[in-house]
N, C-alpha and C positions, 0 to 999 in steps of 0.2 A: 557549638558553633551556630551562627545565625544562618538561616536559609536564604540562599541567593536565588535559586530557581526551582520550579516544580514543572516537570514534563510528564504527560500522561497519554496513554493510548487506551481508548475504550474498545474492547473486543466483544465478541458475542457471548463469552462466558465470564471473563475477568476484565477488570480495569487495572492497568499496570501503571505504576508510578516510579519515577526517578527523581529523587530529591538531592540537589547539589548545594553544599554549604558554601560560605564565602571564602573558604580555602580551596575549593575545587573538588573536595571528596564527595562521593555519591553514596546514597543508600537506596535500596529498591524495596518496593512494597506491591502487594496485590490486594484487590477488593472485588467482591462479586459484582458483576454488571447488573443493573436493574433495568429490565426490559420495559420500554415505554416511557421511562423518565430518566434520561442519562444524567441529569444534574444530581439526582438523588444518589446514584451510584458513585459519582465523583465525590460528593460531600460525605458519604459514608466512609470512603477511603481517606479523605482528609481528616475526618474526626479520628480515625484509627491512627494515622500518622502522628497527629498532635498528641494523642494519648501515649503512644510509644516513645515519643521524644520528651514526654513529661512537661507538656506545655498546653496552652489553650489554642483553639482554632484561630481566634482573632490574633493572637501573638504570632502564630505560624504564618498566617497570610499577611500580617502587617510587616513582617521581616522580608517577605518574598518580593523580589524585584521583577521576576519574569515568570509567567504562567503560560505554558504552551500545551496545546491539546490536539490530539488526533481523535477524530470522531467518526463513527460509522453511521451517523444520522442520515447523511445523503445517500450512501450506498444502500442501507437497509430500506429506506423509503422507496427507492426505485425497485429493488428486488421484490419487496412485498407489495408493490403497487399501492402504497399508501401516501403518494404524493398529492399535492393540491389539485383540484379540478381546474384544468388549464384550457384556455382558448388560444387559437393560433390565427393570426392575420397574415395572409400570404397574397402574392400576386394572383389576380383572377386567372383561372385556367390551370392553376398549379396546386389545387387542393389535395392531390393525391401524392405529393412528394414524400410524406412520411409513410404512406402505404407502400409505394413502389420501392422505396429505399434506393439501393444501387443495383437492383436486379439480382437475380440468382437467389440461391438458398444457402443457409448456413451448412447444411448437410446435402451436398449435391447428389449423393447416391441413395438417399432415402426417399422413396416415392411417396411415403405416407406422411411426411412431415408437413404440418400446416404452415402456411405463410403467416408470419406473426402479424398481429393487429398493430395498427399505427399507435405511436405513443400518445398522440392527441387524436381522439376519435373524429371521424369525418364530420359529424354533426356539430362539433365544436370548432371546426376549421372554416374560416370565412375568406373567400376570395375578394380582394379589393381591386377595383379597376384602376390600374396605373401601369406604366411601363418605362423603365430606364434601360437603355441599351448597354452593351458590354463596354462601350467607350465612355459611359457616364452621361450621355445625352438623354434628355427627356423626350420620349416618343409619345407617351400618353400622360397627361397631367393627372395628379392624384385626385380621385373622386372622394372629396371630404364628406359629402353627404352619405356615401356608402360606408365610410369609416364609422360615422355616428350611428348609422343603422345597425352595423355589426356590433357596436358597443351596447346598444339597447337590447339586441338579441342575447348577447352574452350575459347581461344582467338578469334577464328572464331565465336563463339556463343555469344560473347559480355558479358562474365561473369565479374562481378565486385568484387567478393570476393570468396574465396575458403575455404571449410571445408574439413577436413581429419578425417575420423573415421574408423579405421581398427579394425578387429574383436577382437583381443586379445592384443591391444596396452597397456592395463592396466597392463598386465603381463610382457610385454617387449616393450617399446616404440621405439625401434631402427628403425623400418621401418617408423613409423610416423615422427620421427625426420629427417630421411633421405629425405622423401618426402618434408618436410618443407625446408630443405637445397636446394633441387633441385628447388623448387619454388622460393627461394631467388636468385638462380643463373639465372634461365631462365625468371623469371617474378618478379623482385624485387619490383615493385610498387603495387602488388596485396595484399590486406589484407588476412591473413591466420589464421584459427583457427584449432588447433590440439585437437582431442577428449580427449586424456589422460590428457591434461592440463586444458581444460575447465571444464570437468565433469568426473572425473575418477571413474565412477561407473561400476559395473560388468554388468549392464543391457545395452544390445547392442542398443536397440531403443532409450533409454533415452540419452545415450551418443551421438548418431548420431544426435538426435533432438537438443540437447543443443548446440553442436558444429555448426550445420547448422544455428540455430538462431543467435548464437554469430557472425558467419562470416557475415551473412546478415545484421547485425546491424552496423558493424564496419565503413563502409563509412559514414553512416548517423550520427552516434555518433561522429566520428572524426570531421565532418563538424560543427555540432551544438556545441559541447563542445569547439572546438577551437575558434569558433566565440564568444562564451560567454567569454572565457578567454581573447581573444585579445581585446574585447571591454572593459572589466574590467580594463585590464592593461593600455589601452590607455586613460582611465579616472582616472588614479592615484592609482588603487588598487595594492598593493604589499604584501597582506596577503596570507592566506592559502585558496585555492579554493577546496571545496569538494562536493561530490554528495552522496545522500542517495541511498542505494542499497536495493535489495530484502530482505536482512537479517535485515533491520531496522537501520543499522549503517551508519555512514558517512565515506567516503574514498576519497582518492586523485584521480585526473583525470588520473594519470598513470594507476591505477588499472581499472577504468571503461573503458578506451580506450583499455586496453589489454584484458579485459573480459566484453564487453558491455552487455552480457546476464544478468549480475548482475543488470542492470538498469530496468529489467522487474519488474513492480509493484513498481517502485520507487515513493515515495510520500505516497501512501496508507500504505506502510509498516511501516510508522512512527506512525500510530494512536494507535497501541497497547501500545507502550512506552508512548505516550502522555496520554492515559487513565490511565495507571499505575501511572505515575508521579502525575497526578491530584488527583487520589484516595489517594495516600500517603500524599499529601499536605493537603487533607481534612480529614485525620484521619480514612479512611476506614480500619477496623481492619483485615479483613479476606483475602483481595486481590482477591476477586471474582468480576470481572468487565466485563461488556459487553460495549465495546466502539463502538459508531457509529459515522459516519461522513457523513452528508447529504449535498452535495455540489450542484452545478448547474446542473451536469450531472449524477452523480452516488451516490449510497448509499453504504458505506463500513462498514463492521461489523467485529470485532475481539473479541474473548473471552479469557480472562486471568483468570486462576484458581490458587489460592494461590500464586499470584505474578509471576507465571511462564508464560513467553511469549511463545505463541504457534508457533512452527516451523514445517516445513514440506518440502518435496521435490516433491510435487505433483502439483506445480504451473503450470497453463496453461493459455494461452491468445488466444482467438479465436480457442480453441481446440488444440492448439500446446503446447506440454509439454516442458517447459524450464528447469525444473529439479533441479536447483541450490537451496541451502538452502534459505528458504523464511519464513517470518512471515506469518502465516495463516490469510488471509483477504478474506472474501467473498464480492464480489462486484456485485451489480445489477444495472440496469438502472433505478434509482429512485432518481431524484433530483429536484431542483426548476425549472429547464428547461425542465423536462419530459413532453412530449406532450400527451394531453388527446384526445381520439377519441371514437366514437361509432361504433360498428361493425354492420353487416347486421341484426343481431338478436336483436339489441337494447341494447347490453351489453356495458358497459363503460370499457375502458382500458386506463391505464396511463403508459407511458414508454414502452419499454426501449429507444425509440427514443427521442432525446433531441434537443431542439432549439439552444443549445450552447450559445456562447456569441454573435455571429453574424449569422443570424439576431436576435436571442434571442426570448424571450417571446413577445407576442403581446404588452404588456405594455411598452416594452423598446423603441418602436417607431423607430426601425431600419429596418422595413420592414417585420418582422415576423407577420404572420396572424393566427397562430394556438395557441389554448389555452394551457397553461402550469400550473403547480402547483403554480408557482409564481403569475400568473394571477388569479388563484382561491383564493389565500390568500389575494391578493389585493381587489378582488371583495367582499370577506367576511369582509373587513374592518380591517384586522389584520396588514396590512402594511401601513406605511405612504407614500403617493405618493412623498412627498418632502424628499430629503436627503437619498435616498436609496443607499446602499453600500458606506456609509460614505460620502454622499453628491455628489457622482459622477454621479448620474442619477436622472432624473425626470420621474416618472412613470405615465402612463396614465390609470386611472381607466376606462375611457370610452372605450379605445381600448380593455382592458381586457373583459369588459362586452360584447362588440360586438362580440369578438372571441368566448367567451363561449356560447353566445346565438346562434350564427350561427352554430357552430359545435356540440353543445350538447343540449342546452336548447330547441331550437325549435324542434329538432328531438325527444326529450324525453318528451315534454310537461311540462317543468319545467321553473321556473324563473331563472334568472342568479344566484341569491344567492343560490338557491337549487342545481343547477348544480355544482356550485363552491364547496359547501359542499360535494357533491358526489365525486368530483375529489379528495378531500383531504381524505375522508374515504377510497377510493380505493387505493391511494398511501400508506396510513398507513397500510392497510392490506398486501400490497406487502412487506413492510418493516418488518412487524411482521413475515411474512412467511420466509423471509431471515434469521432473527434471530433464528426462530424455526429450520431451516435447520441445523444450527451448534450448537444448544443446545438440544432442545427436541428430535430431531431425532437421537441424539447421547447419549441419556440417561442423559442429563444435565438439571437440573431444573432451569430455569431463575429466579425463585422466590428467589433463594439463592444469587442473584447477584445484584450489583448496576449498574445502567445505567449511563455512562458518554457520554453526547451528544455533538457532534461538528458539524460544518458546519453552514453557514449562514442561511440555510433553516431548520436546525434541531430543533431549539428551539420551533417552532410552532407545532411540531408533536411528540416530545420526550415523553411528559407526556402521550399522548394518546397511544403510542406504549407500554410504560412501564405498563400502567394500563391494557391493553389488555393481557399482558404476566404475570400479577399478581405480578409485581415488586413493591417494596415499596418506592424506593428512586431514584431520578434523580439528577445528578450533571451537570449543564451547566456552564462550566468555563468561566472566563472573556475572554480567548482566543478561545472561541468556534468557532468563525467565521473563524479562521485560525488554526484549530486543528492540521493538518498535519505539517504545518510550525512550530507550537509550539513543536511538537514531534521531529522535525529535530533540532530545537534550543537546546532542552534538551537531544538530543541523544548522544550516545557514538560514538567514532571512532571505526570502526569494519570492519574486513574482514575475509573471510573463506579461509582455505587452506586444501587440501586433498591429500591423497595418497592411492592407491589401493594395498593391499597385503592380500591375502587369507591365513588364518591359522585357526587352531582349538585348543581348550583347551586340547585335548587329545594328540596332537602332535605339541605343540606350537613352533613357529619359533622365539625364543628369539632374535637371532642375527639379523634376518631380520626386526623384529618389532622395535628393538632398533635403527637400521639405519633409518627407516622411521620416528620414533619419533624425532630423532636428526635433521633430515632434516626439518621436520615441525617446530620444535622449532626455528631453525635458520632462516627459512623463516618468521615466525611470528615476531621475534625480529627485523629483518631487516626492516620489514614493519613498526613497531612502531617507529623505528629510523627515517625512512623517514617522518613519520607523526609528529615528534618532540614531542612525548608523554613522559612526565617525568616518571622516574622509579616508583615513588610512585603511579601512576595512571595506571600502566600496569597490565593486567590480561591475562593469557593464559589458555583457556578452551579446554581440549582435550576430544574427544568423539570417539566412535567406532560404526560402523554399524554391529550389532550382531544378531544372530538367532540361534535357535536350529538346530541341524543337520537334514537335510531333509526339513526344512521350506523354503518357497519361498521368503518371505519378511523379512526385517530386522527392528530392533528397534534401534534408535539412543541412545546409552548408554553412560552416563557420565563416564569418567575414574576416579577412586578414586585417582590415582596419575599419573604423566606424563610418568614415565618410568616403564616398566614391565620387570624386570631383573631376577626374581626368582619365585619360586612356590607360595610364600606368596602373592606377588603382583598380580600374575595371579588369585589366589583364590579370591582376592578382586574384580577383574574385573568380574569374573564369577558370584559371588554373587550379584553384582550390576545389572547384566543382569537378574538373576532370580527374583529379587525384582521388576524390571521394567516390566518384562513379566507378573508377577502376578498382578501388578497394572492395566495393560491394559486388560488382558484376564482372570483374576482370576484363573490362572493355573501356576504352576511352575514344572519343571521336573529336579530335581537336579542330577538325574542319567544320563541325556543326555549330550553329548558334545555340547559346544557352539562354533559356527563358527563366525569368524570375516572376513568381506569382504573389509572393508574400514576404514581408520584412518583419523580423522579430527581434525583441530585446528581452533578455533575462537580467533584471536588476538584482544584484546579490549583495547582502551584507554578510561578510565572512565571519563565521563563528569564532569566538575567542578560544585560544588554547589554554587549558587549565593546567596549572603546575602539578596538581595531584594526579594527573594522568601519566606522569613519568613512572617508569618501571622501578620496582623495588629490587634491591640487591638480593642475590641468592642467600639462603639461610643455612647455617650448619646444624640447625636443630634436627634431632632424629625424627623419623616418621612416627606418628602415633600408632599404638597398637589398634588394628582395625577390629570393628565388630564383625560378627559373622551372621549370615542370614540364609535360610533355606530358600532356594529359587528353583522353579521348574523351568527347564529349557529343553524343549522337545528334541532339538538336534543332539543334545548330550545324553538323551535317553532316560532322563528322570531328574530327580532333585539333586542339586549340588550345593555346596556351601560356597558363598561368595564373600570375600573380604569387603567390608563397607567402610570407606574412609569419609571423614568429614572435611570438606574443602577448606573451611576456615582454620582447621588445625594442621593442614599440610604445609610444610615449609616451602617457600619459594625455591624453585630449582629441584625439588624432590621428584622422584620418578617411581612409578609402580607398574608391574606387569599386569596384563589382563589374564584371565577374566576377573573383574572386580566392579564394584559400584563406588561412585564418588558423589556424595550428596551435599547440597547446600540448602538454605532455607526455602528456596523457590524451585529448585530443580534437582533431579537425580540423573546421573549420566552412567551409562553402561559401557564399560571398556571391555571389548571382546577378547577372546583368546587370540594368541599369536599377534598381540599388539602391546604397546606400552604407552602410558599416559604420564605426562610431566606437567608441572605447575609453573607457569610463566611468571615473570615479574609483575604482570598485570592481573595475576591470579586467574588466568584462563586455563582451562584444561586442554592441553594439546595432545591429541591421540595420533600416534604414529602407527599406521596400518601396514607398514612394510612387512613382507613375509619374515617370520621368525620361526624358530622351532617351538611348537606348542608345548605348553606346560604338561608335565607327566599326567597321564590319565585323561587328558582332554584332547579332542580332535580339533584340527584347525577350523572346522566348519561348525563349531559349537553354536555360534550365534547366527 
């Protein structure tokens, strides 16, 4: 079959691929990520895919109509402080906005924590004499000579990108626009980000932070995105190239190069949609899903309630707030490559440091000598040394054992197998804690949710995590090893547009709001036109940032209709806010005025539904005779034999009791005792953790 689309997610250890043919069927692949040059890792994977499909790279890409990419280039650049040298132009007297932030500390009770340094250092921040008031009136004209003097100074200081964030540009952007024009005249080659365009929020720090991050990423994103595009085109690709953004949608390179801040958390933002799609396919009725993705470096968690994708504007990377609309994903350093160590007090820690792809875990044989979670699972006998990562690696169980013994076992007086089990228990508790952070600590009971587990390393730990949280069902999809790439493949085309206009329900600016809504609508339609989205698959979702008069924070409120031209339409908006406020805080104040600070649009091109995603009928074929493998499970008191089933050989509708292992080319799943796993029509492994009588000779707490 010809290739219709290729979707990929570049992780810290592996780059994951989902290839969909013109009949809708998918194939999954993995390739090692190449640090420092993401395009090389991408094309290493594409070469492998072409070879396995028995074709040439040029033929593969020539057939492909859509190439969608989730990339960590922005996230990693911020985390590693490898962004471009950036200058910031702000209103005179406000040079310390990025230093002061929003006051307070990230850890209120830690007296020793240092206040973080500003994202743009003060010596690269220049105050410009100007002042626009909150109503948009010009109090002090722009000092254009001062702008040109700041430009000259930035040239001398080696600045590579410029952010402009003036105090009240959201009320009147005239001065920011003029500074942008002066920069284009005096320094045309410099990338520029204007605050009112990047993040038109009323909040001064968040706008300055987002525009500074956006500017600092532009040279890096330009370079990487252009290299990917050029290499694709030179190898025969002439389809649509898109990137996954923080809102979980796919968009064209023009948008990500204009606003690269939207690439923050690209990749992990797709897991919520992936979890929802899988839950729908598997017939989950309530839409309460906890989706987890355990890769080589990190563990990502997203919570979906009643099919609602969680969105927020509190996204931060390395303590830096990027502020644009984002899918809520909690990430911790807990993956297959997470390094285990023992501290001076004899306590074990796992992560957040990772061995990455190079040198990788000790068992990779690439020079890594520190024990990781992958080493522990290999030492426990849960991984096959041959054929790891779809046959790309030969693992060394001896190297894993040596590393675990040297760094943990000898120091703790344990055998290799006992220390390996302790590593896994520790990482599982870390992951349970991460899930509790965004469920239990927010008043959400995880027992009312289904766990959808992704990541090549996830299947060995998902059931233990779910059981610890009191959850009753785990779904491990066929695409678990490439969950984010699957979410990208199934994701919508999507981008956000926003305008700032302050008004209140008791003195509503009908004319101003109508002008804003028409402008947003035109921008959204133009975007969908550029993305070639058919009219039948277009959706425009309007929201407003609203609050009661006197409140500090807003709630993102869906608009019942796109245009608010009369009192009746305004009453619908106000009631929508009252209902939302009551849902969040159990309080409504119908007598209070409702203030709106910002108007937003999400332009969506709904993804096509593929026929091959339909479920297959159950099979009457008998289960294959399982292999057996020795595994050390500490809670069972020693080595036991586990049946090992090959997922591809298991008939649809078949069911097996735990304990056992079910393995596929990219994943291995551990089905614990006192549970049962069945194979769904979509070839997902569905594990029922409801209490059962344990198998003879095994305790219910084996795992």
